[in-house]
N, C-alpha and C positions, 0 to 999 in steps of 0.2 A: 746497674743504677739506671733509673728511668732516663731515656733521651729526651734533649730539650724539645726534638722535634714530636715526640708522643705526647709529653706533657701540653706543648701548645696546642695540638690537635684537638686533645679532649677539652682543654679549657675553650676553644673555639666552638666546639659543638655541644657544648652542654646543655643549651637550650632545645637542640633537635636530636638530642642522644636517644630518648626513649621511642623515635619511631620505628626503630628497628625491631621492637617487640608488637609493632601493630601489623606485619606481614600475616596475610590471612592463613599462610599455608603451615605456619608455626604455631597457631594457637594451641592444636591439641598437645603437641611436645611441651609448651609452655607450662600447660595445667599440670602435666605429670610431672616436670621439674620442680614447679613450685610445692608441690605435695611433697617430693622426696626430700627438697632442702629443708623444709620445715619438719619433717619427720626425723631426719637424721641429726639434726640440731636442737632437738628438744631437750629443754632442761638445761643447756649449756650457757655458761658464762662465755661470751662469742668475742673475739677480735675480728672485725671485717676489714680487709685490705683493699684498698681500691673502691670504695663503695659507689663512687659516680654520683648519680641522682638520688640514691636511695631505694631505688625499685626493690631490688634484692634485700635491703635492710629491712624493708617492712615485711618481707616473707619471712625472714629469720626471727624477726621480734615477735612474730605469732605464737611461737612455741619456745624460744630461748628464755632463759632466766634473766639474760642481759646482753645487750649488744654495744659494744665499742665502735662505732663506725668510724673509719679513716679514709681520707684521701689527700693528695698531695695539691689537688686545684681548688683554689677558693671558689671558683664558678661552681663547680659540681658540689662542693658542701653546702653552699648557699641553697642550691635547689635540694638537697637531701634533707636540710633543717626546715626547709618551707613546707614541707609533706604533712606536718603535723602528725608525727609518729609517736608511739606510746612513750610512758614515762621510763621504760626499762631499755630505752636509746639514748645514749650520748653521742658526741661527736668531737672529733679531733683532726688536726692536720698533721699528716704523716707519710712519709715516704716509703712505700712498700718495699723498696729496694735497701732501705738503709733504717732498718728498726732500731729504737732505743734500748737502753741497756735496763730499763726499769720495768720491763713486761715478765719476767719470769714469776712464776707461780700465780699470775693475777688471771689467767684465763684456761678454761678445759678445752677450748675449740678455737681454731681460727677457720676463716671461710674467705675465699676470693672467687667472685664471680668474673669471668671473662678476661681473668689477668695473667693465667700461665700461658697463655697464648702470646703473651708480649715479652717473656722471658726468653732470651736466647737460648738455644739449644746448648752452646758451651757454657752457659752460666747456670744452669740448672741444678746441676749436682752442688754447686756452691750456695745456690739459693736455699735449697731444702736443708743444708748444714746451717744456714743463718738462722732460720726458722727454729730448728731444733736447739741451737745454742740460746736463742734470745727469748723462745716460749717454754722450753722445756720438754724432757722426754716423755713419750707417751701421750702428747697432746694430740687431739683429734684434728685432722686437716681435711677440709671439704672443698674442692674445686669445682666449678662447672664453668664450661666452656662450649665454644661452637664447633660442630661438625662442619666440613665443607661439602656443600651440595651444589651441583652445577645449576646454574639458572636462578638461584636464590642468594649464594654468597658472593661478596665481591670478587670478581677474578683475580687470580694470584699473578701479579705482576712480573716478579722474577724470584730465583732461588739463589741465594748466595753459596759460596764456597763450603759453608758449615751445614749446610741444610736448611737454614732458616728461610721461610718464605716471608714475601713482602706484598703488600696490596697498595695501590693509589686510591685515596679516599679525598674527594672533594665537598668542599662545605657549600652551604646555601649562599655564601658570599663568592663562591669561585675558586677559593684558595684549594691547592691541592698538595696533599701530603703524602709522603711515603711512609706506611706504618708497617713494622713488623708484626706478623700475625700468623703464627704456626698451627698446623691441624694435625696433631699428633694421632696415631693409630692406637687401638688398644694395646697391642703388643709391645709398641713403643713405651707406652705410658707405664705399663707393667714393669717392664725392664729396666726403665729409669728409676722407678721407686724402689725397686725390690732390694736395693743396697741401704735405703734411707728409711724405708716405712714397713710396718708388718700390717696384718687385717687389710690389705687392700683390696677394695670393693669397687666394681665399677658399673655402671649403667650407661648404654650407649642408645641414644634415640636418634631419629633421622637428622635433626638439625642441632641437637644439643649433645654432650656428654656429662656424666657426673662421676667424681673419683672421691672416696673417702678412705682416709687410713691413718694410722698412728705411727708418728714418727718416733724411731728406734733411739 
């Protein structure tokens, strides 16, 4: 389940969120990642989890048949809706950790950008099982997230007893939040998904990674 701390943090930083995409050193990777995301989701009916400001919704909508973009934060959804996205995009308020029971058979793919890193290591198997049960066998799952890069990524503040890493994030108003943010290796991802998915494909860039698979 999403923590109150995490939800409050993202609600607070909604207006400043996209600055993370302005870092000069990340532009080449972002161009590659945008192309990869659009390519892998071409023609799909997509459920997007934790859509945030709609930055990646816009990318997905370029090639997808349709996109239902969802987020738990009203602040994020308002920004996403204000982007003027095409008619194949609709929006809904949804907790990515607590999916409703009426989704089965409605989508051919699920996309989550920069979300897997917020799922606790000890909850990941259960989360994949929920996606499979709520969305159906063989659905395409596409994840993108951050690689940890010294000097560019926010420093890891601590690692808990279960191996989850945490960062301290400070808002423009000076508020400080502790945010769960994991940075899994390729081998860890492949091992984690091996029991729940097939056709696992990975693309590792310097600042980001992409994983696609079909849930068993």
